[in-house]
C-alpha positions in Angstrom: -0.5 -42.3 13.0 2.1 -43.7 15.3 1.6 -43.6 19.1 4.4 -41.0 19.3 2.7 -38.7 16.8 -0.6 -39.1 18.7 0.9 -38.0 21.9 2.7 -35.1 20.2 -0.7 -34.0 18.7 -2.3 -34.3 22.1 0.3 -32.0 23.6 0.0 -29.5 20.8 -3.8 -29.6 21.1 -3.6 -28.9 24.9 -1.4 -25.9 24.2 -3.7 -24.6 21.5 -6.7 -25.1 23.8 -5.0 -23.4 26.7 -4.1 -20.4 24.4 -7.7 -20.0 23.4 -8.9 -20.3 27.0 -6.3 -17.7 28.0 -7.6 -15.2 25.5 -11.0 -15.3 27.3 -9.3 -15.1 30.7 -9.8 -18.8 31.4 -13.5 -18.1 31.8 -15.8 -20.9 30.7 -18.3 -20.2 28.0 -21.4 -18.9 29.8 -24.6 -20.3 28.4 -28.2 -20.1 29.4 -30.1 -22.7 27.2 -33.7 -23.6 28.0 -32.6 -27.2 28.7 -29.6 -29.5 28.4 -30.4 -32.8 26.9 -28.6 -36.1 26.3 -29.0 -37.7 22.9 -28.4 -41.5 22.5 -25.2 -42.3 20.7 -24.7 -45.4 18.4 -22.0 -46.3 21.0 -24.3 -47.1 23.9 -24.4 -46.3 26.8 -22.6 -43.1 25.7 -24.8 -40.0 25.1 -24.3 -36.7 23.2 -24.8 -33.5 25.1 -26.9 -30.8 23.5 -28.3 -27.4 24.5 -32.0 -26.8 23.7 -33.4 -23.4 22.8 -37.2 -23.6 22.6 -39.3 -21.6 20.1 -42.7 -20.2 21.0 -44.4 -22.4 18.4 -47.3 -24.6 19.6 -47.3 -28.2 18.7 -44.4 -30.0 16.9 -42.0 -27.2 15.9 -39.5 -27.1 13.1 -36.0 -27.7 14.4 -32.5 -26.4 13.6 -29.6 -28.7 14.6 -26.5 -26.6 15.1 -22.8 -27.6 15.2 -20.3 -25.2 16.8 -16.9 -24.2 15.4 -13.9 -26.0 16.7 -11.3 -26.7 14.1 -12.4 -30.2 15.1 -10.1 -29.7 18.1 -11.3 -26.8 20.3 -14.0 -27.2 23.0 -16.3 -24.4 21.8 -19.7 -25.8 22.5 -22.0 -22.9 23.6 -20.1 -20.3 21.5 -23.1 -20.0 19.1 -25.6 -19.2 21.9 -26.4 -15.7 20.5 -27.2 -17.2 17.1 -29.2 -20.1 18.6 -31.3 -17.9 20.8 -31.9 -15.4 17.9 -33.3 -18.2 15.7 -35.5 -19.6 18.5 -36.9 -16.1 19.1 -37.3 -14.8 15.5 -38.5 -18.0 13.8 -40.7 -21.0 14.7 -37.6 -23.2 15.0 -36.4 -24.9 18.2 -32.6 -25.1 18.1 -30.6 -28.2 19.2 -27.0 -27.1 19.7 -24.8 -30.3 19.6 -21.6 -31.0 21.4 -19.7 -33.4 19.2 -16.5 -35.3 20.0 -13.1 -33.6 19.2 -9.8 -34.7 17.8 -7.1 -35.7 18.3 -8.6 -37.9 21.0 -11.6 -38.7 18.7 -10.6 -38.4 15.0 -12.9 -38.8 12.0 -15.5 -40.3 11.9 -16.3 -39.6 15.6 -17.6 -36.0 15.1 -19.5 -37.0 11.9 -21.1 -39.9 13.7 -22.2 -37.7 16.6 -23.7 -35.2 14.1 -25.4 -38.0 12.3 -26.8 -39.5 15.5 -28.1 -36.1 16.6 -29.9 -35.6 13.3 -31.3 -39.1 13.3 -32.6 -38.6 16.9 -34.4 -35.4 15.9 -36.2 -37.2 13.1 -37.4 -39.8 15.6 -39.1 -37.2 17.8 -42.5 -37.1 16.1 -44.3 -35.5 19.1 -41.8 -32.8 19.6 -40.5 -31.7 16.1 -42.0 -31.1 12.7 -40.0 -33.7 10.7 -40.8 -32.0 7.4 -38.8 -29.0 8.5 -35.5 -30.2 10.0 -32.7 -27.8 9.2 -29.0 -27.9 10.0 -26.5 -25.1 10.7 -22.8 -24.8 11.7 -19.8 -22.5 12.0 -16.4 -23.3 10.6 -15.8 -27.1 11.4 -19.4 -27.2 12.4 -20.4 -25.8 9.0 -18.5 -28.8 7.6 -20.6 -31.1 9.6 -23.8 -29.3 8.7 -23.1 -29.5 5.0 -22.1 -33.2 5.5 -25.5 -33.9 7.1 -27.4 -32.1 4.4 -25.8 -34.1 1.5 -26.7 -37.5 2.9 -27.7 -40.4 0.6 -31.2 -40.3 -1.0 -32.6 -42.9 1.4 -31.9 -40.6 4.4 -34.7 -38.3 5.6 -34.5 -35.0 3.7 -33.0 -31.9 5.3 -35.2 -28.9 4.7 -32.4 -26.2 4.8 -28.7 -25.7 5.5 -26.9 -22.6 7.0 -23.1 -22.7 7.0 -20.9 -19.8 8.3 -17.3 -19.8 7.0 -17.2 -23.6 6.7 -14.2 -25.7 5.8 -15.4 -27.8 2.9 -12.2 -29.1 1.2 -9.7 -31.0 3.4 -8.1 -32.6 0.3 -6.5 -29.3 -0.7 -3.5 -28.3 1.4 -3.9 -25.2 3.6 -0.8 -23.9 1.9 -2.7 -23.5 -1.3 -5.5 -21.5 0.3 -5.5 -17.7 0.3 -7.9 -15.1 1.6 -9.7 -13.0 -1.1 -8.8 -9.9 0.8 -5.0 -9.5 1.1 -5.5 -7.3 4.1 -7.4 -10.0 6.0 -6.1 -12.1 8.9 -6.7 -15.7 7.9 -6.0 -18.6 10.2 -2.3 -19.5 10.3 -1.6 -22.2 7.8 0.3 -24.2 10.4 -2.8 -24.2 12.6 -5.1 -25.2 9.8 -2.7 -28.0 8.8 -2.6 -29.1 12.5 -6.4 -29.2 12.7 -6.7 -31.2 9.5 -4.1 -33.8 10.7 -5.7 -34.2 14.1 -9.1 -34.8 12.5 -8.2 -37.1 9.6 -6.0 -40.0 10.6 -5.7 -43.5 9.1 -6.6 -44.7 5.6 -9.3 -42.2 4.8 -9.7 -40.4 1.4 -9.9 -36.7 2.2 -12.2 -36.4 -0.9 -14.8 -38.5 0.9 -17.8 -36.1 1.1 -18.2 -36.9 4.8 -14.8 -35.2 5.3 -14.9 -32.7 2.4 -18.5 -31.7 1.5 -17.1 -30.0 -1.6 -17.0 -33.4 -3.3 -20.6 -34.3 -2.6 -23.1 -34.5 -5.4 -24.8 -31.2 -5.7 -28.3 -32.8 -6.1 -28.0 -34.2 -2.6 -28.2 -30.8 -0.9 -31.5 -29.2 0.1 -33.2 -26.5 -1.9 -32.5 -23.9 0.7 -28.8 -23.3 1.4 -27.1 -20.3 2.9 -23.3 -20.1 2.9 -21.7 -17.1 4.5 -18.0 -16.4 4.1 -15.5 -13.8 5.1 -13.2 -11.8 2.7 -10.3 -12.2 5.1 -10.6 -16.0 5.4 -8.6 -18.4 3.4 -11.6 -20.8 3.5 -13.8 -18.4 1.7 -13.2 -19.4 -1.9 -13.7 -23.2 -1.4 -17.0 -22.5 0.4 -18.2 -20.1 -2.3 -17.2 -22.6 -5.0 -19.4 -25.2 -3.3 -22.2 -22.7 -3.1 -21.9 -22.1 -6.8 -21.9 -25.8 -7.5 -25.1 -26.3 -5.6 -26.7 -23.3 -7.2 -25.8 -24.4 -10.7 -27.5 -27.8 -10.3 -30.4 -28.6 -12.6 -33.3 -26.3 -11.6 -36.8 -27.6 -11.5 -38.4 -24.3 -12.3 -40.9 -24.2 -9.4 -39.1 -21.4 -7.7 -38.4 -23.3 -4.5 -34.7 -23.3 -4.8 -33.0 -20.7 -2.6 -29.2 -21.0 -2.6 -27.5 -17.9 -1.3 -23.7 -17.3 -1.1 -22.7 -14.2 0.8 -19.2 -12.9 1.3 -18.8 -10.4 4.2 -16.3 -7.7 3.4 -13.9 -6.5 6.1 -14.3 -9.7 8.1 -12.1 -12.6 9.1 -12.7 -16.2 10.0 -15.0 -16.3 13.1 -15.6 -12.5 13.0 -19.0 -12.8 14.5 -17.7 -14.1 17.8 -15.4 -11.0 18.3 -17.6 -8.2 16.7 -17.6 -5.1 18.9 -20.4 -2.6 19.2 -20.7 -0.3 16.2 -18.0 -2.3 14.3 -18.0 -3.5 10.7 -18.1 -7.0 12.2 -21.2 -6.3 14.2 -23.0 -5.0 11.1 -21.9 -8.1 9.1 -23.0 -10.4 11.9 -26.5 -8.8 12.1 -26.8 -9.1 8.3 -25.6 -12.7 8.3 -27.9 -13.8 11.1 -30.8 -12.0 9.5 -30.2 -13.9 6.3 -30.4 -17.1 8.2 -33.7 -16.1 9.7 -35.0 -15.2 6.3 -33.9 -18.6 4.9 -35.8 -20.4 7.7 -39.0 -18.4 7.4 
């Protein structure tokens, strides 16, 4: 990408970020984590900010590493607090909610590296976490990172479970070729999806690289417990569901430990759980989806 294109994308990113901030009245995301921690980055002395939601478990607890939605561009760390707090209260899991770097200022592999560093740090905390039950979760772009973390090479420590809400999993396919299953839905504008993709992936990278597009990862690399939740009004639904089927159809070992669940929420759009009003279809779907995550982790 030329310097001119970079500055153009920075200007557009600022406009999109301002628009999102305007929608919430320029109020910052209000969060009340149990602690804010700093995780060492591979690029010392830089650190990675994360919110910690502690479980009531005694001794080393299982841990869920969460990655927020962003389109890889929007500063939305903290937007998953309701989910993170629910998991910490209804399961034995402590939740580490990670703030990763954003494009266009920090294109791929910056966010991926931050996610990788956070997961690696968790595995190093023997006194704090049960390393046999390290799970990952994410929303939208964060779901992409979660699925990327859970399909790491065989020599990497195994991820116990993965939860992904309306993830983008195939950046090799043009947004123009993606359509929501529900024609009455309100999918993300194609120009916005294209903009997000171009901000995130710059340079000589193959968009079929599983670190960019988890759809192209080997199915056997994923954990036995996977939950993928999609929305009928989202143009990302079909690619995520196809990945779920691919994982589910892998060779079964017959011991009954494989739990791969793909759930489409009807009457919902991308990011519906963040805007669900009391008594709405979206609230019912959110409650169901979050309960499915709790069930997968228990």
